[in-house]
C-alpha positions as CSV (number, residue, x, y, z in Angstrom):
1,M,-26.1,-11.0,16.3
2,A,-25.6,-8.4,13.5
3,L,-28.1,-5.7,13.3
4,S,-29.9,-4.8,10.2
5,G,-29.9,-1.3,8.6
6,L,-33.3,-0.6,10.2
7,G,-32.2,-2.0,13.4
8,I,-29.1,0.5,13.4
9,Y,-31.4,3.3,12.2
10,K,-33.4,3.0,15.5
11,L,-30.4,3.8,17.4
12,L,-29.2,6.8,15.4
13,P,-30.3,10.5,16.2
14,K,-32.7,10.5,13.2
15,T,-31.9,14.3,12.7
16,N,-30.7,13.9,9.0
17,C,-28.2,16.5,9.7
18,K,-25.8,15.2,6.9
19,K,-22.7,15.7,9.2
20,C,-21.7,12.0,8.3
21,G,-21.7,12.7,4.6
22,F,-25.0,11.0,3.8
23,P,-28.3,12.7,3.0
24,T,-30.2,10.8,5.8
25,C,-29.6,8.7,8.9
26,L,-31.3,5.8,7.2
27,A,-28.7,6.0,4.4
28,F,-26.0,6.1,6.9
29,A,-27.5,3.1,8.8
30,M,-27.6,1.1,5.6
31,Q,-23.9,1.8,4.9
32,L,-23.0,1.0,8.5
33,A,-24.8,-2.3,8.2
34,A,-22.8,-3.1,5.0
35,K,-19.5,-2.4,6.9
36,K,-18.8,0.4,4.4
37,V,-18.5,3.3,7.0
38,S,-17.5,3.5,10.7
39,L,-19.8,4.7,13.4
40,D,-17.5,7.6,14.3
41,K,-18.7,9.3,11.2
42,C,-21.9,10.3,13.3
43,P,-20.9,13.1,15.7
44,D,-24.2,13.1,17.5
45,V,-24.7,9.4,18.3
46,S,-25.3,8.8,22.1
47,A,-23.1,6.7,24.5
48,D,-25.7,4.2,24.9
49,S,-26.2,3.8,21.1
50,K,-22.3,3.4,20.8
51,K,-22.3,0.7,23.1
52,A,-25.3,-1.0,21.5
53,L,-23.8,-0.6,18.0
54,A,-20.4,-1.5,19.0
55,S,-20.3,-4.8,17.0
56,A,-22.1,-3.2,13.9
57,S,-19.4,-0.5,13.8
58,E,-16.5,-2.9,13.9
59,P,-14.8,-3.4,10.6
60,P,-15.3,-6.8,8.9
61,I,-11.5,-7.3,9.0
62,K,-9.6,-5.9,12.0
63,L,-7.0,-3.3,11.6
64,I,-3.6,-4.6,13.0
65,T,-0.7,-2.1,13.6
66,L,2.8,-3.2,13.8
67,G,6.0,-1.2,14.2
68,K,6.5,2.5,15.1
69,G,6.9,5.8,13.5
70,D,7.3,6.3,9.6
71,D,7.7,2.7,9.2
72,K,4.5,1.6,11.1
73,L,2.7,-1.2,9.1
74,E,-1.2,-1.3,9.2
75,V,-2.9,-4.3,7.7
76,G,-6.6,-5.3,7.5
77,N,-9.6,-3.1,7.8
78,E,-10.6,-3.9,4.2
79,T,-14.4,-3.8,3.4
80,V,-14.6,-5.3,-0.1
81,L,-13.6,-8.4,-2.1
82,F,-12.7,-6.6,-5.4
83,R,-11.0,-3.3,-6.1
84,H,-13.7,-2.0,-8.5
85,E,-16.2,-2.0,-5.7
86,E,-14.0,0.3,-3.5
87,K,-10.2,0.9,-3.3
88,F,-8.1,-1.2,-1.0
89,Y,-6.7,1.0,1.8
90,H,-4.0,-0.9,3.6
91,P,-1.3,-2.3,1.4
92,S,0.0,-5.8,2.0
93,G,3.3,-5.8,4.3
94,I,6.2,-7.3,2.5
95,G,8.5,-8.9,5.0
96,L,12.0,-10.6,4.7
97,L,13.0,-13.8,6.6
98,L,16.3,-13.9,8.4
99,E,17.5,-16.9,10.4
100,D,19.5,-16.7,13.9
101,T,22.0,-19.1,12.4
102,L,23.6,-16.3,10.3
103,S,26.9,-15.1,11.4
104,A,27.3,-11.5,12.6
105,E,28.9,-10.6,9.3
106,E,26.2,-12.3,7.3
107,M,23.4,-10.6,9.4
108,G,25.0,-7.3,8.9
109,K,25.1,-7.7,5.2
110,A,21.5,-9.0,5.1
111,L,20.5,-5.8,7.0
112,E,22.3,-3.6,4.5
113,E,20.6,-5.2,1.7
114,I,17.2,-4.7,3.3
115,K,18.0,-0.9,3.8
116,K,18.3,-0.7,0.0
117,L,14.8,-2.1,-0.6
118,D,13.3,1.5,-0.6
119,F,12.4,3.0,-3.8
120,E,10.6,6.0,-5.3
121,R,8.0,5.3,-8.1
122,V,5.7,7.9,-9.6
123,G,6.3,10.2,-6.6
124,Q,5.6,7.6,-4.0
125,R,7.8,5.8,-1.6
126,I,7.6,2.0,-2.0
127,N,9.5,-0.3,0.4
128,V,9.5,-3.5,2.4
129,N,7.9,-3.3,5.8
130,L,8.9,-6.0,8.1
131,V,11.8,-8.3,9.1
132,A,11.0,-11.8,10.4
133,V,13.6,-13.3,12.7
134,S,13.4,-17.2,12.9
135,C,14.8,-19.1,16.0
136,K,16.1,-21.8,13.7
137,S,18.9,-22.6,16.1
138,K,16.7,-23.2,19.2
139,D,19.4,-21.3,21.1
140,A,18.3,-18.5,23.3
141,S,21.6,-16.6,23.1
142,K,21.8,-16.8,19.2
143,F,18.1,-15.7,19.0
144,E,18.6,-12.7,21.2
145,A,21.7,-11.8,19.3
146,A,19.9,-11.9,16.0
147,L,17.0,-9.7,17.5
148,K,19.4,-7.1,18.8
149,A,21.2,-6.9,15.4
150,V,17.9,-6.4,13.7
151,L,16.7,-4.0,16.3
152,A,19.7,-1.8,15.8
153,G,19.9,-2.3,12.0
154,T,16.5,-1.5,10.9
155,S,13.5,0.7,11.7
156,L,11.0,-1.7,10.2
157,A,8.6,-3.8,12.1
158,I,9.8,-7.1,13.5
159,M,8.2,-10.4,13.8
160,P,10.1,-12.8,16.1
161,M,9.4,-16.5,15.4
162,T,9.4,-19.2,17.9
163,E,6.9,-21.6,19.4
164,D,8.8,-21.5,22.9
165,A,7.0,-19.1,25.0
166,G,10.0,-18.6,27.2
167,L,12.0,-17.5,24.2
168,M,9.1,-15.4,23.0
169,G,8.8,-13.6,26.3
170,K,12.4,-12.5,26.1
171,A,12.1,-11.4,22.5
172,L,9.0,-9.2,23.4
173,E,10.9,-7.6,26.4
174,L,13.6,-6.8,23.9
175,L,11.2,-5.6,21.2
176,K,8.5,-4.0,23.3
177,E,9.1,-0.4,22.1
178,R,8.9,-1.6,18.4
179,A,5.3,-3.2,18.5
180,P,6.3,-6.5,17.2
181,L,4.2,-9.3,15.6
182,M,4.3,-12.6,17.6
183,Y,4.8,-15.8,15.5
184,R,3.1,-18.1,16.4
185,A,0.3,-19.5,18.5
186,T,-0.7,-23.2,17.9
187,N,-3.2,-25.5,19.5
188,A,-0.3,-26.8,21.8
189,N,0.9,-23.4,23.1
190,F,-1.9,-20.9,22.7
191,K,-2.5,-20.3,26.3
192,D,1.1,-19.3,27.1
193,M,1.2,-17.2,23.9
194,A,-2.1,-15.5,24.8
195,K,-0.8,-14.5,28.2
196,L,2.3,-12.9,26.4
197,S,0.2,-11.1,23.8
198,K,-1.9,-9.5,26.5
199,A,1.1,-8.7,28.8
200,F,2.8,-6.9,25.9
201,S,-0.1,-5.7,23.7
202,A,1.4,-7.5,20.9
203,P,-0.5,-9.0,17.9
204,L,-0.3,-12.8,17.6
205,V,-0.2,-15.0,14.5
206,A,-2.6,-17.9,14.9
207,N,-1.4,-20.9,12.9
208,A,-3.4,-24.0,12.0
209,G,-3.5,-26.3,9.1
210,T,-7.1,-26.2,8.2
211,L,-9.8,-23.6,8.4
212,E,-11.7,-25.7,11.0
213,E,-8.5,-26.0,13.0
214,L,-7.9,-22.2,12.7
215,E,-11.5,-21.4,13.6
216,S,-11.1,-23.4,16.8
217,L,-7.8,-21.8,17.6
218,V,-9.0,-18.2,17.1
219,K,-12.0,-19.0,19.3
220,N,-9.5,-20.2,22.0
221,L,-7.5,-17.1,21.7
222,N,-10.6,-14.8,22.0
223,T,-11.6,-16.7,25.1
224,E,-8.0,-16.0,26.4
225,G,-8.7,-12.3,25.6
226,V,-6.6,-12.0,22.6
227,R,-8.3,-9.7,20.0
228,D,-5.3,-8.6,17.8
229,I,-4.8,-11.5,15.5
230,V,-3.2,-12.4,12.2
231,L,-4.3,-15.7,10.5
232,D,-2.1,-18.3,9.0
233,T,-2.9,-21.6,7.6
234,G,0.6,-23.0,7.4
235,E,2.9,-24.0,4.5
236,K,0.9,-25.1,1.5
237,N,1.3,-25.0,-2.3
238,L,0.1,-21.8,-4.0
239,A,-3.4,-23.1,-5.0
240,E,-4.2,-24.4,-1.6
241,K,-3.0,-21.3,0.1
242,L,-4.8,-19.0,-2.3
243,W,-8.1,-21.0,-1.7
244,D,-7.6,-20.6,2.1
245,M,-7.0,-16.8,2.0
246,T,-9.9,-16.1,-0.5
247,E,-12.3,-18.3,1.7
248,I,-11.3,-16.4,4.9
249,R,-11.9,-13.1,3.1
250,R,-15.3,-14.2,1.7
251,L,-16.4,-15.5,5.1
252,A,-15.3,-12.3,6.8
253,L,-16.8,-9.8,4.3
254,K,-19.8,-11.6,2.8
255,K,-21.0,-13.8,5.8
256,A,-19.8,-11.4,8.6
257,F,-18.1,-14.3,10.2
258,R,-16.2,-12.6,13.0
259,I,-13.9,-15.5,13.9
260,F,-12.1,-14.8,10.4
261,G,-12.3,-11.2,10.6
262,Y,-8.6,-10.6,10.8
263,P,-5.8,-10.1,8.1
264,T,-3.8,-13.2,6.9
265,L,-0.2,-14.1,6.5
266,A,1.6,-16.1,3.9
267,F,5.2,-17.4,3.6
268,T,6.5,-17.8,-0.1
269,G,7.7,-21.3,-1.0
270,G,8.8,-21.0,-4.5
271,E,11.6,-23.2,-5.8
272,N,13.5,-20.3,-7.2
273,T,13.6,-16.5,-6.9
274,F,11.5,-16.0,-10.0
275,Q,8.6,-18.4,-8.7
276,E,8.9,-16.7,-5.3
277,A,8.3,-13.4,-6.7
278,A,5.4,-14.5,-8.7
279,E,4.0,-16.2,-5.6
280,A,4.4,-13.0,-3.7
281,V,2.5,-10.9,-6.4
282,T,-0.3,-13.6,-6.2
283,Y,-0.6,-13.2,-2.4
284,V,-0.7,-9.4,-2.7
285,A,-3.7,-9.7,-5.1
286,K,-5.6,-12.4,-3.2
287,Y,-5.5,-11.5,-0.2
288,A,-2.5,-11.6,2.4
289,G,-2.1,-8.9,4.8
290,I,1.6,-9.9,5.2
291,I,3.8,-11.8,2.8
292,V,7.2,-13.1,4.1
293,M,10.0,-14.0,1.6
294,K,13.5,-15.3,1.6
295,G,14.8,-13.5,-1.4
296,R,15.7,-9.9,-1.1
297,A,17.5,-9.0,-4.4
298,P,16.3,-5.6,-5.5
299,W,15.4,-7.0,-9.0
300,Q,13.0,-9.4,-7.3
301,I,11.5,-7.0,-4.7
302,L,10.8,-4.0,-6.9
303,P,8.2,-5.8,-9.3
304,I,6.4,-7.0,-6.2
305,L,6.3,-3.5,-4.6
306,T,5.2,-2.1,-8.0
307,A,2.3,-4.6,-8.3
308,R,1.3,-3.8,-4.9
309,Q,1.3,0.0,-5.4
310,N,-0.9,-0.6,-8.5
311,I,-3.2,-2.8,-6.9
312,Y,-3.7,-0.5,-3.9
313,T,-4.2,2.6,-6.1
314,D,-7.9,3.8,-6.4
315,P,-8.8,2.7,-9.9
316,Q,-11.1,5.6,-10.2
317,K,-8.5,8.3,-9.0
318,P,-5.4,7.9,-11.2
319,L,-2.1,8.9,-9.4
320,Q,-1.5,12.5,-10.5
321,V,1.0,15.2,-9.9
322,E,0.2,18.9,-9.3
323,A,-0.6,20.9,-12.4
324,K,2.4,23.4,-12.5
325,I,5.7,24.3,-13.9
326,Y,8.5,21.7,-13.1
327,E,12.2,22.8,-13.5
328,I,14.5,20.0,-14.5
329,G,18.1,20.8,-14.3
330,K,19.6,24.2,-14.3
331,V,17.1,26.1,-16.5
332,T,17.5,29.4,-17.9
333,D,15.1,31.8,-20.0
334,K,16.3,30.0,-23.1
335,S,15.6,26.5,-21.9
336,P,12.9,24.5,-23.8
337,V,9.4,24.2,-22.6
338,I,7.7,20.8,-22.8
339,V,4.0,20.3,-22.2
340,T,2.4,17.1,-20.9
341,T,-0.4,15.9,-18.8
342,N,-0.4,15.6,-14.9
343,F,-0.6,11.7,-14.9
344,S,2.0,10.7,-12.5
345,L,3.5,7.9,-14.7
346,T,3.7,10.3,-17.7
347,Y,5.3,13.1,-15.7
348,Y,8.0,11.0,-14.0
349,T,8.7,9.2,-17.3
350,V,9.2,12.5,-19.1
351,E,11.3,13.8,-16.1
352,A,13.7,10.9,-16.1
353,E,14.1,11.1,-20.0
354,V,14.8,15.0,-19.8
355,E,17.3,14.3,-17.0
356,A,18.9,11.5,-19.2
357,G,19.1,13.9,-22.1
358,K,21.1,16.4,-19.9
359,V,19.4,19.5,-21.4
360,P,17.7,21.5,-18.9
361,A,14.1,22.1,-19.6
362,Y,10.8,23.1,-18.2
363,V,8.1,20.7,-18.0
364,V,4.4,22.2,-17.8
365,T,1.8,19.7,-16.7
366,C,-1.7,20.4,-17.7
367,D,-4.6,19.3,-15.3
368,S,-5.9,16.3,-17.3
369,E,-7.6,14.6,-14.2
370,G,-4.7,12.2,-14.0
371,M,-5.1,10.8,-17.6
372,S,-2.3,9.8,-19.8
373,V,-1.7,11.9,-23.1
374,L,-3.7,9.8,-25.5
375,T,-6.5,9.0,-22.9
376,A,-6.8,12.8,-22.0
377,W,-6.9,13.8,-25.7
378,A,-9.6,11.3,-26.4
379,A,-11.6,12.5,-23.5
380,D,-11.1,16.1,-24.3
381,K,-9.0,16.9,-21.2
382,F,-5.8,17.6,-23.2
383,T,-6.8,20.0,-26.0
384,A,-5.4,23.0,-27.7
385,E,-7.7,25.3,-25.6
386,S,-6.7,23.7,-22.3
387,I,-3.0,23.8,-23.2
388,A,-3.2,27.4,-24.3
389,K,-5.0,28.2,-21.0
390,T,-2.4,26.4,-19.0
391,L,0.5,28.3,-20.8
392,E,-1.3,31.6,-20.1
393,K,-2.0,31.1,-16.5
394,C,1.0,29.0,-15.2
395,G,3.6,31.8,-15.4
396,I,5.9,30.2,-17.8
397,K,5.8,33.4,-20.0
398,E,7.7,35.2,-17.1
399,K,10.5,32.4,-17.1
400,V,11.4,32.1,-20.7
401,S,12.3,34.7,-23.3
402,H,10.9,32.8,-26.2
403,K,7.4,31.6,-27.0
404,Q,8.2,28.0,-28.2
405,V,6.4,25.0,-26.8
406,I,7.0,21.2,-27.4
407,I,3.9,18.9,-27.3
408,P,3.9,15.1,-27.3
409,G,4.1,13.5,-30.8
410,Y,0.9,11.4,-30.2
411,V,-1.1,14.7,-30.3
412,S,0.5,16.5,-33.2
413,V,-2.9,17.0,-34.6
414,L,-3.2,19.9,-32.0
415,S,-0.2,21.9,-33.2
416,G,-2.1,24.2,-35.7
417,K,-4.9,25.1,-33.4
418,L,-2.6,25.5,-30.3
419,E,-0.5,28.0,-32.3
420,E,-3.7,30.0,-33.1
421,E,-5.1,29.7,-29.4
422,S,-1.9,30.5,-27.7
423,G,0.4,32.6,-30.0
424,W,3.3,30.1,-29.2
425,K,5.2,28.4,-31.9
426,V,4.5,24.8,-31.4
427,T,7.2,22.0,-32.1
428,V,6.0,18.4,-32.2
429,G,8.2,16.2,-30.0
430,P,8.8,12.3,-30.1
431,R,5.8,10.0,-29.6
432,E,7.6,7.9,-27.0
433,A,9.4,9.3,-24.0
434,S,12.4,7.4,-24.9
435,G,13.0,9.7,-27.8
436,I,13.2,12.8,-25.6
437,P,16.9,12.9,-24.9
438,A,18.1,12.7,-28.6
439,F,15.3,15.1,-29.4
440,L,16.5,17.8,-26.9
441,R,20.0,17.4,-27.9
442,N,19.3,18.0,-31.5
443,L,16.9,20.8,-30.8
444,G,17.8,23.9,-32.8
445,K,20.4,22.2,-34.8
């Protein structure tokens, strides 16, 4: 039975040492009861208390780890339903489905396509995370060949898909160094799959059509000693699947229902590539830990990865770059100087347009606490005084032989005061970043 905040407090040191980041032990206990912190934040808790508080310190949704190295995928361990309550920490894994009926040539081509699904956006790497290999042929040799091809062709996490425990055992032996995800355990095969899961320390997908059946299956797997589980309610239409995953999340977070305290998995089933992409984005938002897709075209995958990046960004801490001088192209002391804010999307948009204009330039980013130009200006974070201070301290004066600076067109109102504050001649640039290439090419003409 879950302990209350006061019950947890009785087992804490009661020293109010603040080492956990909270002002009192009681405050920490309340947060622990709400599943918003972990017990390891308290360095002085006794071994006996740790044992007694084991269930209270467990996250409401268990963290499941797949794969190895830089391509390791972690899902679960979320503590809130809505992002405005607290940021989401473990982005949904995006998986691609390959079938063992593909020829060697088709498999090689598919793996090359998957390798290309790795992008950079606003300074962050966004990519797919998992390859699911389905034993559609029911043939052991074809399944093994497909798994070997995937093992050699990608460093991503792998999910072998078969209900045959014999085939799954051979797959796990082959993939044991890659920490694979087993798909799937059902009410018909859960005992055999549970044995394999424990023997290879491999997480296991529990698959059942209804929440009641899924509850029963998870209980059976727990009884067999399986603790690393991913939940799947099977193939359903979007509305039904969305309801299932939302209900599972609510029960785990709001009702502390431990049986559903695991991440979920969903397969997209859209009739065309556009519908599949839209369905995948829906599952990212609510609340799939892993989404497996058939389509792998870059134009289809990139919007999904972009939506995931946005959803899993802390809404209270915008993505931002370091406030400093950036040199774009082979700059000289005569290169133009552009000033903007340190909001990542703003900077990388400006950077791309400067590169497109093929005119080397310095871009000086002011610390606007990650706000865009207009937002920062409205909040008094991007002012004539702050820009002048940045120009004075950043070292740009030592890099150029002129004192001319370009400001965004949307804040042209700052030009006069900025000249007074900084002593630099101010040129008002275009309002939209798309106008930068032409503007730079015509500068000085």
